[in-house]
N, C-alpha and C positions, 0 to 999 in steps of 0.2 A: 884543475881540482888543486886543493891546498897541497901543500909539500907532502909528500910520501903515502898520500891515497891513492889508491888503484883499483879499477874495476874492469872485468874482463867484459863488459857491457857499455855501449855508447854513453858518453856524458858531454853535455854542451853548456853553453851558455845560454840565458833568457834574454835572447836579443829580438826575437818575434814572439806572437802569440802562441805560434806552433810549436815553440820550443826546440830542444834540438837531441833529440835521443831519447832512451829510457829512463835518464835523470838530467838534472839540470841543476848549476849552482844559482841559485834566487840570489840575485844583488837587491840589497835594501832601495838602491836608486829605483831600479827597475820595477820592484813591488811597488813604489810609491807613486810611481809615475804610471803605470800600467794598470794597477788593481785600485790605486787610492786608499780612501779609507774604507774600503770592502777588501782590502787585502786577506788574503784564507790564510797566508804563511808568515809566522812571526819569525825577524830576522836578529840574531843577537851579534851588535857589530857589523861585519861588513856583507858576510854572507851564509847562506844556509843551503844544505843540500835537499832538492826537491827532487822526489823519485815520483815521475808523473804517469805515465800509463803503465796499467797493470803488466808485470812480466809474462814472457811469452810461455805458452804451455805448462805454467806451475813452475817453470825456474826461475828462482828469486833473483831479484837484482842484489848484486853483490858489491861492498865498499869494505876494502880490508887494509891494513897498513901493520909491518912487524916493526918493533922497536922497543926502547928501553921504557919500562915500567918504573917510575920513579920509586926510591926507598922507601919513602914512607905513604905510600899510596896504600889507602885501603879500597876503595872503589874506586869507578870511571861513572860521573855524572853527566847526562845530558838532557836537553831539551828533544822532546819527539811528539808530534802531533800528528793524528791518523784520522784523513778523510776518509773513511774507506766504505764500500758498498759490497755484499757478499765476500767477505773476508775470509781469505783462505789459512792464512797462518800469520799475517801482521810483521812482526818484527822480531827476529832472533838475533842474539849478542853471543860472541863464541869468543872466548879468551884462552888463548893458546891451545886450541883445537877444541875445547870444553864449554857447550852451552851454558851459559849463567841464566840464570832466573833474572828477568826484569824487576825491579822493587820501585814501585811507585812513592816517590819521595815528596809530594807536594806541588803546588803552583807558584810560578813566581810572576812578576808583572812584565808587561812589553812596554814600547814605544808606541805600540799600534791601538789606538782606539776601537778598533771592530775587533780586536783580539787582546783584551785588557790583560788576561793571564793564559799562562802555558802550563803543560804539566812537564815535571821532570822525573826523570828514573835514575837508577843507578844500578850496577853490576858489581860483584865482588872482583877485585885483582889483587886483593891479599896473597894469594898464593905465587904472585908474580912479582911482588914487589921487590925491586933491584934487581929483577932479571930481563932479559929480551922474549916478548912473546909478540905473537901477532892478535892484533884486534879485529875481528870481521863482524860487519853489519849482513844482515840478509833480510831484504823486504820482499814482501808478497802479498798482492791485492788487487781489488779493483778501484776505481777513485770515484770522486764526485766532481762535479763540473764546477769549476772555480767561482763561476758567476751567477749561477741559479740553483745550484744544489742539487741540481739533475744526476741520475746514475748516468756514468761514462763505462763504454767498454773499451776493450783492448786496444790501443793505438788511436783513440779518439782525442781530439786536442782540448786541452784545457782541463784534462783528468788530472786532477791531486790526488794522490794516495798517500803519501808521507811526508814530512819535514823533520830534518834532524840538523842539529844546530847546539852550539855552546858547549862541546865535549870538554869536559874539567875532570882531572884528577883529583881526589879528595882524601885527607887523612881520615875522613869519616867512615865508618862501617856503610855498606850497601842497604842495610836494612836497620830501622831501630823499631825499638817494641812500639807497639800502640798504646795509647793511654789506659785501655783496658787491662791490659797487660801488667801494667804499673800497679793497678788497683787490685788486681789478684795477687801480685807479689806482697801488697801493704796488708790485704787481708791474711795473707799464709801467715807474715812475720806476726800479726796482732795475735792469731790464733796460738801461734807458737808462745808467743811471752804470757798469753792467759794459761797454755797447759804448762810451762814451766815455772809458773807462780804458785799455781794449784799444789805443786809437786814438793813447793818448799815444806819442810816440817816447821 
């Protein structure tokens, strides 16, 4: 695991097709040599976390770390890709013990031609800026076969459920108003301007 992250469940390295536990560190070299251009999982930098078979009896796979949140941080942003079947609850993110909503913030390009863009999400960490807090990810789902897209059940090999990568603190807020929201603001200000103009003597 990368420094500081812990999990009560098994975590292994992707050294074989059968992988090594409930979750594996996906190595970009392994991805390219094993999956080639059909790699289902994007990797930013050297490693990504892949949660492969579904958790047992609905018990989610947990990844957590306690550390200092930067003083200027407003959000935690991350790459998250889900290849699920019969999704139970997907991914939940907890900051300081409180579940935070995941806000979709857009897609970004990757170096993998088979997965040209991937979705990014953000959660609010502003209440903990400059403080120590626990960050916890909970994954729960079934998965798809990496090679053929066929549904896979618990503990079957090659069942990709989730990929998590590129965790980054940002000074930007976790959610940005949609373009439609800005349009409503503009209409509201225009209506107010017309109203004030009519009230002039």
